[in-house]
C-alpha positions in Angstrom: -34.6 44.1 -70.0 -35.2 47.6 -71.6 -37.4 48.6 -68.6 -34.8 47.4 -66.1 -32.0 49.3 -67.9 -34.0 52.6 -68.0 -34.8 52.4 -64.2 -31.0 52.4 -63.7 -30.5 55.4 -66.1 -32.2 58.4 -64.6 -30.3 60.8 -66.9 -31.8 59.0 -70.0 -35.3 58.9 -68.6 -35.0 62.6 -67.8 -34.0 63.4 -71.3 -37.2 61.7 -72.7 -39.4 63.4 -70.0 -40.1 60.3 -67.7 -39.6 59.4 -64.2 -38.7 55.8 -63.2 -42.2 55.5 -61.7 -43.7 56.4 -65.1 -42.1 53.4 -66.9 -44.6 50.9 -68.2 -44.6 47.3 -67.3 -42.6 45.0 -69.7 -45.8 43.3 -70.9 -47.3 46.8 -71.7 -44.2 47.7 -73.8 -44.4 44.4 -75.6 -48.0 44.9 -76.6 -47.2 48.4 -77.8 -44.4 47.0 -79.8 -46.8 44.7 -81.5 -49.0 47.6 -82.7 -46.0 49.2 -84.6 -46.4 48.3 -88.2 -43.4 47.3 -90.3 -44.1 50.3 -92.6 -43.3 52.6 -89.6 -40.1 50.8 -88.9 -39.2 51.3 -92.6 -39.8 55.0 -92.2 -37.6 55.1 -89.0 -34.9 53.2 -90.9 -35.0 55.7 -93.8 -35.0 58.7 -91.4 -32.0 57.2 -89.6 -30.2 56.7 -93.0 -30.8 60.3 -93.9 -28.6 61.4 -91.0 -25.9 60.5 -93.5 -25.0 62.1 -96.8 -26.1 59.3 -99.0 -24.3 58.9 -102.3 -27.0 57.3 -104.5 -24.7 54.3 -105.1 -25.7 51.2 -103.1 -24.9 47.5 -102.7 -27.1 44.6 -101.7 -26.6 41.3 -100.1 -28.2 38.8 -97.7 -27.2 37.5 -94.3 -28.7 35.3 -91.7 -29.7 35.8 -88.1 -30.3 33.1 -85.6 -33.6 33.0 -83.7 -33.2 32.9 -80.0 -33.2 29.3 -78.7 -36.6 28.4 -77.2 -37.5 25.4 -75.1 -38.7 22.2 -76.8 -42.1 22.6 -75.1 -42.5 26.1 -76.6 -41.4 25.0 -80.0 -43.9 22.2 -80.1 -46.7 24.4 -78.8 -46.2 27.2 -81.3 -44.8 25.3 -84.3 -41.6 27.2 -83.9 -39.4 25.4 -86.4 -37.4 27.9 -88.4 -34.1 28.6 -86.7 -32.7 31.4 -88.9 -34.1 34.5 -90.5 -32.8 35.6 -94.0 -32.2 39.4 -94.0 -31.4 41.2 -97.3 -29.9 44.7 -96.6 -29.5 47.7 -99.1 -26.4 49.6 -98.0 -25.1 53.0 -99.2 -21.6 52.3 -100.3 -20.0 55.6 -99.3 -21.5 56.0 -95.8 -22.2 52.3 -95.1 -25.7 53.4 -93.9 -28.6 50.7 -94.1 -31.6 52.4 -95.8 -33.8 49.4 -96.6 -34.1 45.7 -95.8 -36.2 42.6 -96.5 -36.7 39.8 -94.0 -37.9 36.2 -94.6 -38.4 33.1 -92.5 -38.3 30.9 -95.8 -35.9 30.4 -98.6 -38.6 30.7 -101.3 -37.9 33.2 -104.1 -34.7 34.0 -105.7 -32.3 36.7 -104.5 -32.8 38.5 -107.9 -36.5 38.8 -107.3 -36.0 40.3 -103.8 -33.4 42.6 -105.3 -35.9 44.0 -107.8 -38.5 44.5 -105.1 -36.1 46.5 -102.9 -34.7 48.4 -105.8 -38.2 49.4 -107.0 -39.0 50.8 -103.5 -35.9 53.0 -103.6 -35.7 53.7 -107.3 -35.6 57.6 -106.9 -32.6 57.4 -104.6 -30.4 55.1 -106.6 -28.1 55.6 -109.6 -26.2 52.3 -109.3 -26.7 49.0 -107.5 -23.8 46.5 -106.9 -24.4 42.8 -106.1 -22.5 39.6 -106.3 -23.0 36.8 -108.9 -25.8 35.3 -106.7 -28.0 38.1 -108.3 -27.0 37.2 -111.8 -30.2 37.4 -113.8 -30.7 39.2 -117.1 -34.3 40.1 -116.2 -33.1 41.9 -113.1 -30.6 43.9 -115.0 -33.3 44.9 -117.5 -35.7 45.9 -114.7 -33.0 48.0 -113.0 -32.3 49.8 -116.2 -36.0 50.5 -116.6 -35.7 52.2 -113.2 -32.8 54.3 -114.3 -30.5 52.2 -112.0 -27.1 51.0 -113.4 -26.7 47.3 -112.5 -23.2 46.4 -111.3 -23.7 42.6 -111.3 -21.2 40.3 -112.8 -22.2 37.5 -115.1 -21.3 34.0 -114.2 -19.1 32.6 -116.9 -21.0 30.3 -119.2 -19.7 31.6 -122.6 -16.7 33.8 -123.9 -19.0 36.8 -124.2 -19.7 36.8 -120.5 -16.0 37.9 -120.0 -16.8 40.9 -122.3 -19.9 41.8 -120.3 -17.9 41.7 -117.1 -15.1 43.7 -118.5 -17.5 46.6 -119.0 -18.4 46.9 -115.4 -17.0 49.8 -113.4 -14.5 47.8 -111.1 -14.2 50.5 -108.5 -18.0 50.7 -108.0 -18.4 46.9 -108.2 -15.7 46.4 -105.5 -17.8 48.6 -103.1 -20.3 45.7 -102.9 -18.2 44.4 -100.1 -19.5 47.2 -97.9 -22.6 45.1 -97.3 -20.5 42.4 -95.6 -18.7 45.0 -93.5 -22.1 46.4 -92.3 -23.5 42.9 -91.6 -20.5 42.1 -89.5 -20.6 45.5 -87.7 -24.3 45.1 -86.8 -23.9 41.6 -85.5 -20.8 42.4 -83.5 -22.4 45.5 -81.8 -26.0 44.4 -81.5 -25.9 40.6 -81.7 -26.2 37.8 -84.3 -29.6 36.6 -82.9 -33.1 38.1 -82.5 -34.8 37.7 -79.1 -38.4 38.1 -80.1 -40.4 34.9 -80.4 -42.9 35.7 -83.2 -41.7 36.4 -86.8 -43.4 39.8 -87.1 -41.7 41.0 -83.9 -38.3 39.6 -85.2 -38.7 41.6 -88.5 -39.3 44.8 -86.5 -36.4 44.0 -84.1 -34.0 43.7 -87.1 -35.2 46.9 -88.6 -34.7 48.7 -85.3 -31.2 47.1 -84.9 -30.4 48.8 -88.2 -31.8 52.0 -87.0 -29.6 52.0 -83.9 -26.7 51.1 -86.1 -27.3 54.0 -88.4 -27.6 56.5 -85.5 -24.5 55.2 -83.8 -22.5 55.6 -87.0 -23.8 59.1 -87.6 -22.8 60.1 -84.0 -19.3 58.7 -84.5 -18.8 60.6 -87.7 
């Protein structure tokens, strides 16, 4: 579909120094896409986020993307059983730019463990991190503080002192965690709620590049 669109957009191909006859076959483009490592996609995502004036205050949350419906024959032949991808996004609360993510085809591992992994990758760029009660884990809070990141994660209420812990949280900063839901909705409305790639590693790259496009579009509009 990308190749077909470019053939109908001579101004776009001209900007990138190509003629319609120079465009590769779709299978060639697909194989080239396979050679792109996820680490490269992460660099592209970070570069697109830096088009914005990041605030060092972020929020994290997970959402689900559907995998494109495949035929029963294809599913049986390739053991294509998982129908959704879990995607955890790290979003700057001031600019609503996505600057890191984690993708998974399984539900193994807690949200708190994934949060610690993502926060550690971005420790130098964060001063605070907001998340909902699904990330309530004392070990996570301690790990964030070791990284010099202020945790804005409310405690689930099991005892009276949990109310006291929650009262100490900066409510204005904590309220900004809803920006992740806003970003998830915006990405899905503009770029789709399902991934079209068949293999899981292509799907991870596809989601990362969707976030890159979202960041660039938002930077242009601003």
